[in-house]
C-alpha positions as CSV (number, residue, x, y, z in Angstrom):
1,H,-6.3,26.4,-1.1
2,R,-8.1,29.7,-0.4
3,P,-10.1,29.9,2.9
4,L,-13.6,30.0,2.0
5,R,-15.1,33.4,3.5
6,S,-19.1,31.8,3.9
7,G,-20.8,28.6,4.4
8,K,-19.7,25.6,6.8
9,W,-16.3,26.1,6.7
10,S,-15.8,29.7,6.3
11,V,-13.0,31.2,8.2
12,S,-13.5,34.9,9.0
13,Y,-10.4,37.6,8.4
14,E,-9.7,38.0,12.1
15,E,-9.6,34.1,11.7
16,W,-6.9,34.3,8.6
17,Q,-5.9,37.4,7.1
18,E,-4.6,35.9,4.1
19,E,-5.9,34.8,0.8
20,V,-4.7,31.2,0.5
21,Y,-3.2,28.9,3.2
22,P,-0.1,27.2,3.4
23,P,0.7,24.0,2.1
24,Y,-1.5,21.4,3.6
25,A,-2.8,17.7,3.2
26,N,-6.8,17.1,3.1
27,G,-8.1,13.8,3.1
28,P,-8.0,10.8,5.2
29,G,-4.6,11.1,7.0
30,Y,-1.1,12.2,6.3
31,V,2.6,11.0,7.7
32,I,4.9,13.4,9.3
33,S,8.4,13.0,10.4
34,S,9.5,12.4,13.7
35,D,11.5,15.8,13.9
36,I,8.5,17.5,12.3
37,A,6.4,15.8,15.3
38,Q,8.9,16.9,18.0
39,Y,8.6,20.3,16.7
40,I,4.7,20.8,17.4
41,V,4.8,18.7,20.3
42,S,7.8,21.5,22.2
43,E,6.0,23.9,20.3
44,F,2.9,23.5,21.7
45,D,4.8,23.2,24.9
46,N,6.0,26.6,24.2
47,Q,3.0,27.9,23.3
48,T,3.9,29.0,20.4
49,L,1.5,27.5,17.9
50,R,-1.6,27.8,17.7
51,L,-4.5,25.5,17.2
52,F,-6.9,26.6,14.0
53,K,-10.7,25.4,13.7
54,M,-9.7,22.8,10.8
55,E,-6.9,20.0,11.5
56,D,-5.5,20.1,8.6
57,V,-5.0,23.6,7.9
58,S,-3.2,24.1,11.3
59,M,-1.4,20.8,10.5
60,G,-0.3,22.8,8.1
61,M,0.3,25.9,9.5
62,W,3.1,24.1,11.8
63,V,4.2,22.3,8.9
64,E,4.8,25.3,7.5
65,K,6.9,27.2,10.5
66,F,9.2,24.2,11.1
67,N,10.0,24.7,6.8
68,S,10.7,28.6,7.6
69,T,12.3,28.0,10.5
70,R,14.1,24.6,10.8
71,Q,14.5,23.0,7.4
72,P,13.1,22.3,4.0
73,V,10.4,20.3,3.7
74,K,9.8,17.6,1.5
75,Y,5.7,16.9,0.7
76,S,5.1,14.0,-1.0
77,H,1.6,12.6,-2.7
78,D,0.7,8.9,-2.8
79,V,-2.4,7.6,-4.5
80,K,-2.5,5.0,-1.7
81,F,-4.5,8.0,0.5
82,F,-7.8,8.1,-1.1
83,Q,-10.3,10.1,-0.3
84,S,-13.7,8.2,-1.2
85,G,-14.4,5.1,1.0
86,C,-12.3,1.9,1.2
87,F,-10.2,-0.1,-1.1
88,D,-8.0,-3.1,-0.1
89,G,-4.3,-2.0,-0.4
90,Y,-4.5,1.6,0.6
91,Y,-3.5,2.9,3.6
92,T,-6.0,6.0,5.0
93,A,-9.5,5.8,4.3
94,H,-12.4,8.1,4.4
95,Y,-16.1,7.8,5.9
96,Q,-14.9,4.4,7.8
97,S,-17.0,3.9,11.2
98,P,-15.2,3.6,14.7
99,Q,-15.7,0.1,14.1
100,Q,-14.3,-0.6,10.5
101,M,-11.1,2.0,11.6
102,I,-10.1,-0.5,14.5
103,C,-10.6,-3.5,11.9
104,L,-8.7,-1.8,9.4
105,W,-6.0,-1.3,12.2
106,R,-5.9,-5.0,13.4
107,K,-5.3,-5.9,10.1
108,L,-3.0,-3.4,9.2
109,Q,-0.6,-4.7,12.4
110,F,-0.4,-8.0,11.2
111,G,0.1,-6.6,7.2
112,S,-2.9,-6.7,5.3
113,A,-4.1,-3.3,3.8
114,Q,-8.2,-4.7,3.7
115,C,-11.3,-3.0,4.3
116,C,-13.4,-3.9,7.0
117,N,-17.3,-3.7,5.2
118,M,-19.2,-3.9,8.2
119,R,-23.1,-2.6,8.7
């Protein structure tokens, strides 16, 4: 993706000089390996990583740094990471209330990925 230079999600040239972001996952969630997670925690402790204003882009920046300094990262996409609501059998969902997320998490702990349609 290219940074938007105006509007709600605008990014100034001072914040990001390049014309494109590194690859990143956008949507309701992503999964990373434990070695990448450990690298991110370690590099934050060393204060060598910075937090960008959009967490999904931040994650892409951190994974890209891991990719260029440690080992190649395999990116994959699964349709079960869905972006427009909740569908039974999917792993993540957008537009869920905190109560719906807690309900879904409890169901997942018992092996069932079923939506919690609460009002």
